[in-house]
DOFIVEX-790663 format. One record per residue (C-alpha): residue number from 1; residue in three letters; y, x, z. Coordinates in steps of 0.5 Angstrom, whole numbers, plus 500, padded with zeros to 3 digits. Example, Ala and Ser with C-alpha at 12.3 -4.5 7.8 and 13.67 -1.06 7.14 Angstrom:
<nodes>
   resi   resn   north   east    up
      1    ala     491    525   516
      2    ser     498    527   514
</nodes>
This chain:
<nodes>
   resi   resn   north   east    up
      1    met     544    560   418
      2    lys     537    563   418
      3    thr     538    565   426
      4    leu     540    558   428
      5    lys     534    555   425
      6    arg     530    560   429
      7    ile     533    558   435
      8    leu     532    550   433
      9    lys     525    552   431
     10    tyr     524    555   438
     11    ile     527    549   442
     12    ala     523    544   438
     13    ile     517    548   440
     14    ile     519    548   447
     15    ile     520    541   448
     16    ser     514    539   444
     17    gly     510    544   449
     18    ser     513    541   455
     19    leu     512    534   453
     20    leu     504    536   451
     21    trp     503    539   457
     22    thr     506    534   462
     23    val     502    529   459
     24    ile     496    533   460
     25    ile     498    534   468
     26    val     500    527   469
     27    ser     494    524   465
     28    gly     490    529   469
     29    thr     492    527   476
     30    met     491    521   474
     31    asn     484    521   472
     32    gly     482    526   477
     33    trp     481    532   473
     34    phe     484    537   478
     35    his     482    533   485
     36    thr     476    535   489
     37    ser     471    529   493
     38    val     471    531   500
     39    val     464    529   498
     40    asn     458    532   494
     41    gln     453    527   494
     42    thr     452    520   493
     43    asn     449    517   500
     44    ser     454    514   505
     45    lys     451    519   510
     46    thr     455    525   506
     47    tyr     461    521   507
     48    ile     460    520   514
     49    asp     460    527   515
     50    ala     466    528   512
     51    val     469    524   516
     52    gln     467    527   521
     53    met     470    534   519
     54    glu     477    531   518
     55    ile     477    528   525
     56    asn     475    534   528
     57    ser     480    538   524
     58    gln     486    535   527
     59    phe     489    530   533
     60    val     486    523   532
     61    gly     487    518   538
     62    asn     484    512   537
     63    phe     479    511   530
     64    ala     474    505   527
     65    met     472    505   521
     66    ala     467    500   517
     67    ile     463    502   510
     68    val     462    495   506
     69    asn     457    495   501
     70    asp     455    489   497
     71    gly     458    485   502
     72    ile     454    488   508
     73    val     457    492   513
     74    glu     453    499   512
     75    thr     456    504   517
     76    glu     461    503   523
     77    lys     464    509   526
     78    phe     468    510   532
     79    tyr     472    515   536
     80    ser     477    515   541
     81    ala     481    521   545
     82    gly     481    516   551
     83    lys     479    509   553
     84    asn     473    507   548
     85    val     473    503   542
     86    asp     469    498   539
     87    arg     469    493   533
     88    asn     472    488   537
     89    thr     478    493   540
     90    val     485    490   537
     91    phe     489    495   533
     92    gln     496    494   531
     93    val     496    495   523
     94    ala     503    496   521
     95    ser     504    494   514
     96    leu     497    491   513
     97    ser     500    485   516
     98    lys     503    483   509
     99    trp     496    482   505
    100    val     494    478   511
    101    ser     500    474   511
    102    ala     500    473   503
    103    phe     493    469   504
    104    gly     496    465   509
    105    ile     502    463   505
    106    met     498    462   498
    107    lys     494    457   502
    108    leu     501    454   503
    109    val     501    454   496
    110    glu     495    451   495
    111    asp     496    445   500
    112    gly     502    443   495
    113    lys     507    445   501
    114    leu     510    452   496
    115    asp     511    452   490
    116    leu     510    460   487
    117    asp     516    459   482
    118    ala     522    455   486
    119    pro     528    458   489
    120    val     526    460   496
    121    ser     533    457   498
    122    thr     531    450   496
    123    tyr     526    451   503
    124    leu     531    454   507
    125    thr     535    451   512
    126    arg     536    456   518
    127    trp     539    462   513
    128    gln     540    463   506
    129    leu     540    470   502
    130    pro     548    472   502
    131    ser     552    471   495
    132    ser     551    476   490
    133    ser     553    478   483
    134    phe     546    476   481
    135    asp     542    470   480
    136    asn     540    469   487
    137    asn     536    462   485
    138    lys     531    467   481
    139    val     528    470   488
    140    thr     522    466   489
    141    val     516    466   493
    142    arg     512    469   488
    143    arg     517    475   487
    144    leu     517    476   494
    145    leu     510    477   495
    146    ser     510    482   489
    147    his     516    486   492
    148    thr     520    484   485
    149    ala     525    479   488
    150    gly     531    484   487
    151    leu     531    486   495
    152    thr     534    492   496
    153    asp     534    492   504
    154    gly     528    498   504
    155    leu     526    496   511
    156    gly     521    499   515
    157    tyr     522    496   522
    158    ser     522    502   528
    159    gly     520    495   533
    160    phe     523    494   540
    161    glu     521    497   546
    162    pro     518    493   552
    163    gly     523    489   555
    164    ala     528    489   550
    165    pro     530    483   547
    166    ile     527    481   540
    167    gln     531    480   535
    168    ser     531    473   531
    169    ile     529    472   525
    170    glu     536    470   522
    171    gly     539    476   526
    172    ser     534    481   523
    173    leu     535    478   516
    174    thr     542    478   516
    175    lys     542    486   519
    176    ala     535    488   522
    177    leu     536    491   529
    178    asp     530    496   528
    179    ala     531    498   521
    180    asp     528    505   520
    181    glu     533    510   520
    182    gly     537    511   513
    183    val     536    504   511
    184    ser     541    498   510
    185    gly     537    493   514
    186    ser     541    488   511
    187    val     536    483   506
    188    gln     540    481   500
    189    val     539    482   492
    190    gly     542    488   490
    191    met     539    488   483
    192    asp     536    483   478
    193    pro     530    479   481
    194    gly     524    480   477
    195    ser     527    486   473
    196    glu     523    491   477
    197    phe     519    493   483
    198    lys     522    495   490
    199    tyr     518    494   496
    200    ser     522    490   501
    201    gly     520    489   508
    202    gly     525    484   509
    203    gly     522    480   504
    204    tyr     517    479   508
    205    thr     521    477   514
    206    leu     524    472   509
    207    leu     517    469   508
    208    gln     515    469   515
    209    leu     522    464   515
    210    leu     520    461   510
    211    val     513    459   513
    212    glu     516    457   519
    213    glu     521    452   516
    214    val     515    449   511
    215    ser     510    448   516
    216    gly     514    446   523
    217    gln     510    451   527
    218    ser     511    458   529
    219    phe     509    464   524
    220    ala     504    466   529
    221    asp     501    459   530
    222    tyr     501    457   523
    223    met     496    464   522
    224    lys     492    462   528
    225    glu     491    455   527
    226    ser     490    455   518
    227    ile     487    462   517
    228    phe     484    466   524
    229    gln     481    460   527
    230    pro     477    457   521
    231    leu     475    465   519
    232    asn     473    465   526
    233    met     477    471   527
    234    asn     478    471   534
    235    his     482    477   536
    236    ser     487    477   531
    237    ala     494    474   532
    238    tyr     501    476   530
    239    val     504    476   537
    240    trp     500    480   543
    241    asp     499    477   549
    242    asp     498    482   556
    243    ser     494    476   559
    244    ser     489    474   552
    245    gly     483    479   555
    246    leu     483    482   549
    247    glu     482    491   549
    248    leu     488    493   546
    249    ala     487    501   542
    250    glu     492    505   545
    251    phe     497    509   542
    252    tyr     498    516   541
    253    asn     504    521   538
    254    ala     502    526   533
    255    asp     503    531   539
    256    glu     497    528   543
    257    thr     501    525   548
    258    glu     501    516   550
    259    ala     506    513   545
    260    thr     510    507   546
    261    his     507    499   544
    262    tyr     513    496   540
    263    arg     514    489   538
    264    tyr     517    486   533
    265    thr     521    480   530
    266    ser     518    482   523
    267    leu     511    479   524
    268    ala     509    477   517
    269    ala     511    484   515
    270    thr     508    489   520
    271    ser     506    486   527
    272    leu     499    484   526
    273    tyr     494    485   532
    274    thr     487    485   529
    275    ser     480    489   530
    276    leu     475    491   525
    277    ala     470    485   526
    278    asp     475    481   524
    279    leu     477    485   518
    280    glu     470    485   516
    281    lys     470    478   516
    282    phe     477    477   512
    283    phe     474    482   507
    284    gln     468    478   506
    285    val     472    472   504
    286    tyr     474    475   498
    287    leu     466    475   496
    288    pro     460    470   495
    289    gly     456    470   502
    290    lys     449    472   502
    291    asn     448    465   505
    292    asn     450    460   499
    293    glu     458    461   502
    294    pro     462    461   497
    295    ile     468    465   495
    296    gly     474    463   500
    297    arg     469    460   504
    298    asn     472    453   503
    299    leu     479    456   506
    300    ile     482    458   500
    301    lys     480    457   492
    302    pro     476    463   489
    303    glu     482    463   483
    304    thr     487    463   488
    305    leu     484    470   491
    306    lys     483    472   483
    307    asn     491    470   482
    308    met     493    474   488
    309    arg     490    481   484
    310    lys     493    479   478
    311    pro     498    484   476
    312    his     505    482   478
    313    ala     509    489   479
    314    ser     508    496   475
    315    thr     511    502   476
    316    met     510    509   471
    317    gly     506    504   466
    318    met     501    503   472
    319    asp     500    496   475
    320    ile     500    497   482
    321    trp     502    490   486
    322    gly     499    483   486
    323    leu     501    477   490
    324    gly     501    481   497
    325    thr     495    485   495
    326    ile     495    493   493
    327    leu     492    494   486
    328    tyr     489    501   487
    329    ala     484    502   481
    330    thr     481    499   476
    331    thr     474    497   476
    332    asp     469    497   470
    333    ser     471    490   468
    334    gly     478    491   468
    335    asp     479    488   475
    336    phe     482    491   481
    337    ile     480    495   487
    338    ile     485    492   492
    339    gly     487    492   499
    340    his     493    494   503
    341    asp     495    500   507
    342    gly     500    500   514
    343    arg     503    506   516
    344    ser     509    506   522
    345    thr     511    510   527
    346    pro     509    513   532
    347    pro     503    514   528
    348    ile     499    508   526
    349    asn     496    508   520
    350    thr     491    503   517
    351    ala     488    502   510
    352    ile     482    497   507
    353    arg     480    498   499
    354    leu     476    492   497
    355    asn     472    492   490
    356    pro     471    485   489
    357    glu     466    487   483
    358    thr     461    490   487
    359    gly     463    488   494
    360    asp     464    495   496
    361    gly     469    497   501
    362    ile     472    501   506
    363    ile     476    499   512
    364    val     480    504   517
    365    leu     484    503   523
    366    glu     487    509   527
    367    thr     492    511   531
    368    gly     496    518   533
    369    his     495    521   526
    370    pro     500    519   520
    371    leu     496    518   514
    372    leu     488    519   516
    373    ala     486    512   514
    374    thr     490    513   508
    375    lys     487    519   505
    376    leu     480    516   508
    377    ala     480    510   504
    378    ser     483    513   498
    379    glu     478    519   497
    380    trp     472    514   498
    381    val     475    510   492
    382    phe     474    517   488
    383    trp     468    518   491
    384    lys     465    511   489
    385    thr     468    511   482
    386    gly     471    518   480
    387    lys     478    514   480
    388    val     485    517   483
    389    asp     488    510   487
    390    leu     494    509   487
    391    thr     496    512   494
    392    leu     491    518   492
    393    phe     496    519   486
    394    thr     502    519   491
    395    met     499    524   495
    396    leu     497    529   489
    397    lys     504    527   486
    398    asp     508    533   489
    399    lys     502    538   486
    400    met     503    535   480
    401    ile     510    535   480
    402    ser     510    543   482
    403    thr     504    545   477
    404    thr     508    540   471
    405    gly     515    544   473
    406    lys     511    552   473
    407    gly     508    550   466
    408    ile     515    548   463
    409    leu     517    554   466
    410    gly     512    558   463
    411    ile     512    555   456
    412    ile     520    556   456
    413    thr     519    564   458
    414    leu     514    565   454
    415    ser     518    562   448
    416    ile     523    566   450
    417    leu     519    573   450
    418    ile     516    571   443
    419    gly     523    570   440
    420    val     526    576   443
    421    val     519    581   440
    422    arg     520    577   433
    423    trp     527    578   433
    424    arg     527    585   435
    425    arg     521    586   430
    426    lys     525    584   425
    427    leu     531    588   426
    428    gln     526    594   426
    429    arg     524    592   419
    430    asp     531    591   417
    431    lys     533    598   419
    432    asn     527    601   416
    433    his     528    598   410
    434    gly     536    599   411
</nodes>
């Protein structure tokens, strides 16, 4: 009986020690205890120097970056392995498209053409979600925007090569021919809507169809007339026109060869073309202007913008998504540093971080490297706030899991060694007293 009690005691020690170690490592990772900033001073020049070191250490095809302080663009930086880029060069920005698309959708909500909480089926005539074992009427605009609609498509779009026919929206929703490898590509309800967060590119393609149904325009035309023209975003479009006269950044593979320019059915999810200068204008819509310009620039209400960064989805106890907006880290007043990242193959990586409390932020557009923009934007958050944002936490996750596992293994090994040593000492004492 005593032996069993000792074994149970050591099991309890191992469990409690392992839990404590896990809490310390996870909390430490989330709070940046184990991460060293790429910048060791507070001025922007040191950050720019760190950016240049990153560019010098790996292949980068094209690069455009802006650092914003108090709503004013303080620094712009450009780099190209080929044809020069500048603030008006157009980049394809992958999933960063979703944030801008969500902005356009929220204008339709403001205009009374969409209800955030009505079943999307009430607006659709060209396509409907297939029957499921769940309640499809719980699929709403709000849940599609926040990736909580229960869709399990897993999309990811790879796009269509030049000259290849581009699939219709309805066909893509039924079965996307350009789905990334390993995902179903079929937009359907596979879990209870509202129950949890699950990223869905297909949800934004469904929103794209919704915009066309309620606006009576193509998605690209609606966004151009209702968003880009009023904001003077004259280098932005969801469909590329070779005759536009605009300069498109060259596409590169990671091995430094020129890459294919893919086109998409999934415009709202992944096909925005825009420039650094235009994204600076979009950034400033979220802030009061220096010349008494209001938040929203009279295009959309300040309370709507605030609602877009209200938490609507969480994971691991962290608020991570608003309405089309990623919630990267909390601000001092309990608001959020917001924005979106984009990533596709061949390597396109884009990122925006915006602190609506201070007016500070960063915009990075890049081709030829799969994660450079995301890394630099997340490092900017850590440099400015000392906080690990959502994507930096994801990048640190493997190290966190490894450290946690090694620590637990060490606790188990040490506990067993201590138990064996104490057991042998007890046997020796019993023998001496025998």
